[in-house]
C-alpha positions as CSV (number, residue, x, y, z in Angstrom):
1,M,-36.6,-7.8,41.9
2,Q,-35.0,-4.7,43.3
3,Y,-36.3,-1.2,42.4
4,R,-34.8,2.2,42.5
5,K,-36.7,5.5,42.3
6,D,-36.6,8.1,39.4
7,K,-36.7,11.8,39.8
8,K,-40.5,11.8,40.3
9,G,-40.6,8.9,42.8
10,N,-41.5,6.2,40.3
11,E,-40.0,2.8,41.2
12,L,-38.1,1.3,38.2
13,S,-36.9,-2.2,38.2
14,I,-33.2,-2.3,38.4
15,L,-33.3,-4.7,35.4
16,G,-34.8,-3.2,32.3
17,Y,-35.6,-4.9,29.0
18,G,-33.7,-3.6,26.0
19,C,-35.7,-4.4,22.9
20,M,-33.1,-3.8,20.2
21,R,-32.0,-7.5,19.9
22,F,-35.2,-9.5,19.6
23,S,-34.7,-12.8,17.8
24,R,-35.6,-12.6,14.1
25,Q,-37.4,-15.1,11.9
26,G,-37.0,-14.5,8.2
27,L,-37.2,-10.8,7.5
28,G,-39.0,-9.9,10.7
29,I,-39.0,-10.4,14.5
30,D,-40.0,-13.8,15.9
31,L,-42.9,-12.3,17.8
32,D,-44.1,-15.3,19.7
33,K,-40.6,-15.9,21.0
34,A,-40.1,-12.3,21.9
35,E,-43.5,-12.3,23.6
36,A,-42.6,-15.3,25.8
37,E,-39.4,-13.7,26.8
38,V,-40.8,-10.2,27.5
39,M,-43.7,-11.6,29.5
40,A,-41.4,-13.8,31.6
41,A,-39.4,-10.7,32.4
42,I,-42.5,-8.7,33.3
43,Q,-43.9,-11.5,35.4
44,G,-40.5,-11.6,37.2
45,G,-40.8,-7.9,38.1
46,V,-39.3,-6.1,35.2
47,N,-41.3,-2.9,34.6
48,Y,-39.1,-0.8,32.2
49,L,-39.1,-1.6,28.5
50,D,-36.7,0.3,26.1
51,T,-37.1,0.5,22.3
52,A,-36.4,3.1,19.6
53,Y,-37.8,4.3,16.3
54,I,-34.8,2.9,14.3
55,Y,-34.8,-0.6,15.8
56,P,-36.2,-2.6,12.9
57,G,-39.7,-3.9,13.9
58,S,-39.1,-3.4,17.6
59,E,-41.7,-0.7,18.4
60,A,-44.4,-2.6,16.6
61,A,-43.5,-5.8,18.3
62,V,-43.5,-4.2,21.7
63,G,-46.8,-2.6,21.0
64,E,-48.4,-5.9,20.0
65,I,-46.9,-7.8,22.9
66,L,-48.4,-5.3,25.4
67,R,-51.8,-5.3,23.6
68,R,-52.0,-9.1,23.6
69,N,-51.3,-9.3,27.3
70,Q,-53.2,-6.1,28.3
71,C,-50.3,-4.9,30.4
72,R,-49.5,-1.5,28.9
73,N,-50.4,0.3,32.2
74,T,-48.4,-2.0,34.4
75,I,-45.0,-1.1,32.8
76,Y,-43.0,2.0,32.0
77,L,-42.3,2.3,28.2
78,A,-39.3,4.1,26.8
79,T,-38.6,5.0,23.2
80,K,-36.5,7.5,21.3
81,L,-36.8,10.3,18.8
82,P,-34.5,9.9,15.8
83,H,-33.8,13.7,15.6
84,Y,-30.9,13.1,13.2
85,M,-33.4,12.0,10.6
86,I,-35.7,15.0,11.0
87,K,-35.4,18.6,9.7
88,S,-38.6,20.2,11.0
89,M,-41.1,20.2,13.9
90,E,-43.6,18.8,11.5
91,G,-41.3,15.8,11.1
92,V,-40.9,15.5,14.8
93,Q,-44.7,15.4,15.3
94,K,-45.2,13.0,12.4
95,T,-42.6,10.6,13.9
96,F,-44.1,10.8,17.3
97,R,-47.5,10.0,16.0
98,E,-46.1,7.1,14.1
99,Q,-44.4,5.8,17.3
100,L,-47.7,6.0,19.3
101,T,-49.4,4.0,16.5
102,R,-46.6,1.4,16.4
103,L,-46.7,1.0,20.2
104,Q,-50.5,1.0,20.3
105,T,-50.5,3.6,23.1
106,D,-51.4,7.2,23.7
107,Y,-48.5,8.1,25.9
108,I,-44.8,7.4,26.4
109,D,-43.5,7.1,29.9
110,Y,-39.8,7.9,29.1
111,Y,-39.0,9.7,25.8
112,L,-35.4,10.2,24.8
113,M,-33.6,12.4,22.3
114,H,-31.8,9.4,20.6
115,M,-28.0,9.6,20.6
116,L,-27.7,13.3,21.4
117,T,-24.1,13.9,20.5
118,D,-23.3,17.4,21.5
119,T,-24.6,20.8,22.6
120,A,-24.5,22.1,19.1
121,T,-27.0,19.4,18.1
122,W,-29.3,20.4,21.0
123,E,-29.0,24.1,20.0
124,K,-30.2,23.2,16.5
125,L,-33.1,21.3,17.9
126,R,-33.9,24.2,20.2
127,K,-34.0,26.6,17.3
128,L,-36.5,24.4,15.6
129,G,-38.8,24.6,18.6
130,I,-38.1,21.3,20.4
131,E,-38.4,22.8,23.9
132,E,-41.9,24.2,23.2
133,W,-42.9,20.8,21.7
134,I,-41.6,18.9,24.7
135,Q,-43.4,21.2,27.1
136,E,-46.7,20.7,25.2
137,K,-46.3,16.9,25.3
138,L,-45.4,16.9,29.0
139,A,-48.4,19.2,29.8
140,S,-50.8,16.9,27.8
141,G,-49.4,13.8,29.4
142,Q,-48.4,12.2,26.0
143,I,-44.9,12.2,27.4
144,R,-44.3,11.7,31.1
145,N,-40.5,12.1,31.3
146,I,-38.0,13.6,28.9
147,G,-34.4,12.5,28.6
148,F,-31.6,11.8,26.2
149,S,-29.3,8.9,25.3
150,Y,-25.6,9.5,24.9
151,H,-22.4,8.0,23.5
152,G,-19.3,10.1,23.8
153,N,-16.8,11.5,26.3
154,S,-17.6,12.7,29.9
155,E,-17.0,16.4,29.3
156,M,-19.6,16.8,26.5
157,F,-22.0,14.6,28.5
158,K,-21.8,16.9,31.5
159,Q,-22.5,19.9,29.2
160,L,-25.6,18.1,27.8
161,V,-26.8,17.4,31.3
162,D,-26.8,21.1,31.9
163,V,-28.5,22.5,28.7
164,Y,-32.0,21.4,29.7
165,D,-34.0,20.4,32.8
166,W,-34.0,16.7,31.9
167,D,-35.9,14.0,33.8
168,F,-33.4,11.2,33.1
169,C,-30.6,10.2,30.9
170,Q,-29.2,7.0,29.3
171,I,-25.5,6.2,28.9
172,Q,-23.3,3.3,27.9
173,Y,-21.6,2.1,31.0
174,N,-19.9,-1.2,32.1
175,Y,-16.7,-2.3,33.8
176,M,-14.7,-1.7,30.6
177,D,-16.1,1.8,30.1
178,E,-15.5,3.1,33.6
179,T,-13.1,5.8,32.3
180,S,-14.4,6.1,28.7
181,Q,-17.8,7.2,27.3
182,A,-19.6,9.2,29.9
183,G,-17.9,7.0,32.4
184,I,-18.0,7.1,36.2
185,E,-17.3,10.8,36.1
186,G,-20.5,11.4,34.0
187,L,-22.5,9.0,36.1
188,K,-21.7,10.8,39.3
189,Y,-22.2,14.2,37.8
190,A,-25.7,13.3,36.5
191,N,-26.6,11.7,39.8
192,A,-25.5,14.8,41.7
193,K,-27.9,16.8,39.5
194,G,-30.7,14.5,40.6
195,L,-31.0,12.6,37.3
196,P,-31.8,8.9,37.2
197,I,-29.4,7.0,35.0
198,I,-30.4,4.2,32.6
199,V,-27.5,2.1,31.6
200,M,-27.2,0.5,28.2
201,E,-24.5,-1.9,26.8
202,P,-23.8,-3.5,30.2
203,L,-22.1,-6.4,28.4
204,R,-20.7,-4.3,25.5
205,G,-22.8,-6.0,22.9
206,G,-22.0,-9.4,24.3
207,R,-18.3,-8.9,24.3
208,L,-18.1,-9.3,28.1
209,V,-19.7,-12.7,27.8
210,D,-19.5,-14.6,24.5
211,L,-16.4,-12.8,23.1
212,L,-14.3,-12.8,26.2
213,P,-10.8,-14.1,25.5
214,G,-10.2,-17.7,26.2
215,T,-8.0,-16.9,29.2
216,A,-10.8,-14.9,30.8
217,K,-13.3,-17.7,30.1
218,E,-11.0,-20.1,31.9
219,L,-11.1,-17.9,35.0
220,F,-14.9,-18.4,35.1
221,R,-14.7,-22.1,34.4
222,N,-12.3,-22.5,37.3
223,D,-14.2,-20.2,39.7
224,P,-15.1,-22.1,42.9
225,E,-18.0,-19.7,43.4
226,K,-19.4,-20.6,39.9
227,R,-20.0,-17.0,38.9
228,T,-20.8,-16.2,35.3
229,P,-19.5,-13.4,33.1
230,A,-23.0,-11.8,32.9
231,K,-23.7,-12.0,36.6
232,L,-20.4,-10.4,37.5
233,A,-20.9,-7.6,34.9
234,F,-24.4,-6.8,36.2
235,K,-23.4,-7.0,39.9
236,W,-20.7,-4.4,39.2
237,L,-23.4,-2.0,37.9
238,Y,-25.9,-2.8,40.6
239,D,-23.3,-2.2,43.3
240,Q,-23.4,1.5,42.4
241,P,-26.2,3.5,43.9
242,E,-26.1,6.0,41.1
243,V,-27.3,3.4,38.6
244,T,-31.1,3.4,38.4
245,C,-31.9,0.8,35.8
246,V,-29.7,-1.6,33.6
247,L,-31.0,-2.6,30.2
248,S,-30.4,-6.1,28.9
249,G,-31.2,-7.3,25.4
250,M,-32.5,-10.7,26.5
251,S,-33.1,-13.1,23.7
252,S,-33.8,-16.4,25.5
253,L,-35.8,-17.5,28.5
254,Q,-32.7,-18.8,30.1
255,M,-31.1,-15.3,29.8
256,V,-34.3,-13.8,31.4
257,E,-34.2,-16.3,34.3
258,Q,-30.5,-15.7,35.0
259,N,-30.8,-12.0,34.9
260,L,-33.9,-12.0,37.1
261,Q,-32.0,-14.0,39.7
262,T,-29.0,-11.5,39.7
263,A,-31.4,-8.6,39.8
264,S,-33.1,-10.0,42.9
265,E,-29.8,-9.4,44.8
266,A,-29.1,-6.0,43.2
267,V,-28.4,-3.7,46.1
268,P,-25.7,-1.1,46.5
269,G,-22.6,-2.8,48.0
270,C,-23.5,-6.3,46.6
271,M,-20.0,-6.7,45.2
272,T,-17.8,-8.8,47.5
273,D,-14.0,-8.6,47.8
274,S,-13.9,-11.9,45.9
275,D,-16.1,-10.4,43.1
276,K,-13.8,-7.4,42.8
277,A,-10.6,-9.6,42.7
278,L,-12.0,-11.8,39.9
279,L,-13.2,-8.8,37.9
280,E,-9.7,-7.3,38.0
281,L,-8.2,-10.5,36.6
282,V,-10.8,-10.6,33.9
283,K,-10.2,-7.0,32.9
284,E,-6.5,-7.7,32.7
285,E,-7.1,-10.5,30.2
286,I,-9.5,-8.5,28.1
287,R,-7.1,-5.6,27.7
288,K,-4.5,-8.1,26.3
289,N,-6.8,-9.2,23.5
290,V,-9.1,-6.4,22.3
291,K,-8.2,-5.0,18.9
292,V,-11.2,-2.7,18.2
293,G,-13.7,-1.4,20.8
294,C,-16.8,-2.0,18.8
295,T,-20.0,-2.8,20.6
296,G,-22.0,-3.9,17.5
297,C,-24.6,-1.2,17.9
298,G,-24.9,-0.8,14.1
299,Y,-25.0,3.0,14.0
300,C,-22.2,2.9,11.4
301,T,-24.5,1.0,8.9
302,P,-25.6,0.8,6.2
303,C,-22.2,1.2,4.4
304,P,-22.6,2.6,0.9
305,K,-20.4,-0.2,-0.4
306,G,-22.1,-3.0,1.7
307,V,-19.3,-3.6,4.2
308,D,-20.5,-5.4,7.3
309,I,-18.6,-3.1,9.7
310,P,-19.8,-4.5,13.1
311,G,-19.5,-8.1,11.8
312,T,-15.9,-7.5,10.6
313,F,-14.8,-6.1,13.9
314,R,-16.5,-8.9,15.8
315,C,-14.6,-11.4,13.8
316,Y,-11.4,-9.4,14.0
317,N,-11.7,-9.3,17.8
318,A,-12.6,-13.0,17.9
319,M,-9.3,-13.8,16.1
320,Y,-7.5,-12.6,19.2
321,A,-10.0,-13.6,21.8
322,E,-10.9,-17.1,20.5
323,G,-8.2,-18.0,18.0
324,K,-7.3,-16.9,14.5
325,K,-8.9,-19.9,12.8
326,S,-12.2,-19.3,14.6
327,G,-12.4,-15.6,13.7
328,R,-11.4,-16.2,10.1
329,R,-13.9,-19.0,9.6
330,D,-16.7,-16.8,11.0
331,Y,-15.7,-13.9,8.8
332,L,-15.7,-16.1,5.7
333,Q,-19.2,-17.3,6.5
334,C,-20.5,-13.8,7.3
335,T,-19.1,-11.9,4.4
336,A,-18.0,-14.1,1.4
337,F,-21.0,-16.4,1.4
338,R,-23.6,-13.7,1.3
339,Q,-25.6,-12.9,-1.8
340,N,-23.9,-9.5,-1.8
341,P,-20.4,-9.8,-0.3
342,S,-19.7,-7.5,2.6
343,S,-15.9,-7.7,3.0
344,A,-13.9,-5.1,4.7
345,S,-11.8,-4.6,1.6
346,Q,-14.8,-3.2,-0.2
347,C,-14.3,0.0,1.9
348,V,-13.6,3.0,-0.3
349,Q,-12.6,5.3,2.6
350,C,-15.6,7.6,2.3
351,G,-15.8,8.1,6.1
352,K,-19.6,8.1,6.4
353,C,-19.5,5.4,9.0
354,E,-17.1,7.4,11.3
355,S,-19.5,10.3,11.6
356,H,-22.1,8.0,13.2
357,C,-19.9,5.9,15.4
358,P,-20.8,6.3,19.1
359,Q,-17.4,4.8,20.1
360,Q,-15.5,7.3,17.9
361,I,-13.5,4.4,16.3
362,E,-11.3,5.2,13.4
363,I,-13.3,2.8,11.3
364,R,-11.5,3.2,8.0
365,K,-8.1,2.6,9.5
366,E,-9.3,-0.4,11.5
367,L,-11.1,-1.9,8.5
368,K,-7.9,-1.8,6.5
369,R,-6.1,-3.6,9.4
370,A,-8.9,-6.1,9.7
371,A,-8.9,-6.9,6.0
372,G,-5.2,-7.4,6.1
373,E,-5.5,-10.2,8.7
374,L,-8.9,-11.7,7.9
375,E,-8.7,-11.7,4.1
376,T,-6.0,-14.3,3.6
377,I,-5.2,-16.0,0.3
378,S,-7.5,-18.8,1.2
379,Y,-10.3,-16.3,1.9
380,K,-9.8,-14.6,-1.5
381,F,-9.9,-17.9,-3.3
382,V,-13.1,-19.1,-1.6
383,K,-14.8,-15.7,-2.1
384,G,-13.8,-15.8,-5.8
385,A,-15.1,-19.4,-6.1
386,V,-18.4,-18.4,-4.5
387,R,-18.9,-15.5,-6.8
388,F,-18.1,-17.7,-9.8
389,L,-20.6,-20.3,-8.8
390,K,-23.3,-17.6,-8.5
391,L,-22.7,-16.5,-12.0
392,Y,-23.5,-19.9,-13.5
């Protein structure tokens, strides 16, 4: 495992564990499976775990895994304040106490303002008294480092970097977001200010692996160096000295092992000319096929009308990456066969989803387009039949 230093000299593993996508069992997290995967990562050198208040069951699962294995003090723990759900400092304090309870700890190593969208939002928090609260927690040691996570353009990101004396920040960054989101411009700006950068969505919610277009997958199948999509995506990030830690939502032991291997070679300059050439070919194929730039983060949900927005866009993209038959079959299974249908055509154009989308997607317009291609006559017939059978 390779390590890079934060602002205070702490050595963080270049590979971090993103705890949003633990495998689920029934209505909850498969705790034993998650424990095996997290502990394999920790034993392999991972020392940064990232969770959040709004990830269903995640904080409690992380807390229990650390308690069971008595390793809380051997790792750095990050979680996030859902400020968009809170209207007072009493609410902030209540939420923080709840997080400490869930995580079975008395301090948080890296605490983030979750999805801080703009300076106006920070100003609102500042007027509530968030700066004084942060200082109190830092002084008491209940919070060791304060930062923010961000989805949006580079200009606003740079403004947010400058509104407070942050200890670190977290951005969406990958080889397809080099000039979008905070992008390389934001990465270099934060680094120049001395901020460690934690990277999320290195694989764009799996799109840079499982949902690659068939032509891009063929490039990897024929690669004489036997590189994988995930390895190339991670190497691209590790190659950049401005990147401090890259989060991966690992949900299998195989994934943990593969990522640990890549992280063992994670030094600036690790990308070869051959790596760069292959990556350019892959990017070219991706650009030919992507319809909607959705990462599946889920911030747009729940939809008041029950539309599965991330699922719809995943299937819509799959139509063009993997074939129309495959995408439409998946869509039928994921929307029409549910107890409560979640079709794109159920959208009533309220716009609630768009106000929460980190990718700034025109969701209403794209849902209409997706419905037009996914909801064929056959789809409508099967959906009607399923609803009829449920009535009797």
